[in-house]
C-alpha positions in Angstrom: 98.5 60.0 152.4 101.5 59.9 154.6 99.9 57.3 156.9 98.8 55.1 153.9 102.0 55.1 151.8 104.2 53.0 154.1 101.7 50.2 154.0 101.5 50.3 150.2 97.9 51.6 150.1 96.7 53.5 147.0 97.1 57.2 147.5 96.0 58.6 144.1 93.3 61.2 144.4 89.7 60.1 143.8 86.3 61.8 143.7 85.9 64.9 145.8 89.7 65.2 146.2 90.0 62.2 148.6 92.1 59.1 148.5 90.3 55.8 147.9 92.4 52.9 149.0 91.1 49.4 149.4 90.8 48.5 153.1 90.7 45.0 154.6 87.7 45.7 156.7 85.4 48.5 158.0 87.6 49.3 161.0 90.9 49.8 159.0 90.0 53.3 157.7 89.4 54.5 161.2 92.8 53.1 162.3 94.5 55.1 159.6 92.6 58.2 160.5 93.6 57.9 164.1 97.3 57.3 163.0 97.1 60.5 161.0 95.5 62.5 163.8 98.2 61.4 166.2 101.0 62.0 163.7 99.8 65.6 163.4 100.2 65.9 167.2 96.5 65.8 168.2 94.6 63.4 170.4 91.6 61.6 168.8 88.4 62.1 170.7 89.8 65.1 172.5 91.3 67.5 170.0 89.7 65.9 166.9 86.4 64.1 166.3 85.8 61.8 163.4 82.4 62.1 161.6 81.1 60.7 158.3 78.4 61.9 156.0 77.6 59.1 153.6 74.9 58.5 151.0 73.4 55.8 153.1 70.7 55.1 150.5 73.5 53.8 148.2 74.3 51.1 150.9 70.7 49.9 151.2 70.1 46.3 149.9 66.5 45.7 149.2 67.0 41.9 148.9 68.3 41.6 152.4 66.4 44.6 153.9 69.7 45.8 155.4 72.5 48.2 154.8 75.3 46.3 153.2 78.9 47.3 153.1 79.5 45.6 149.7 82.8 47.2 148.8 84.9 45.5 151.4 83.6 43.0 154.0 80.0 42.5 153.0 78.9 43.3 156.6 75.2 43.9 156.9 73.3 46.0 159.4 69.7 46.7 160.1 68.4 50.3 160.5 68.4 49.7 164.3 72.0 48.5 164.3 73.2 51.5 162.5 
């Protein structure tokens, strides 16, 4: 939350006790995670690894036969690209 607040990002608690701000693109959440890791005195990739477990089936778009990141950029990826 401390990394998000200065930029005016939403920091209210969402499902599963996590914040759910709107991001400009799919890279921005990672940028904030890296800022938070560094602010805590750790080195990303050395002291801390970032991993995600998503419900990928919720991202599947039958019409396009691709995974679609609909909530932000609309980027689409095939299974091979993921």
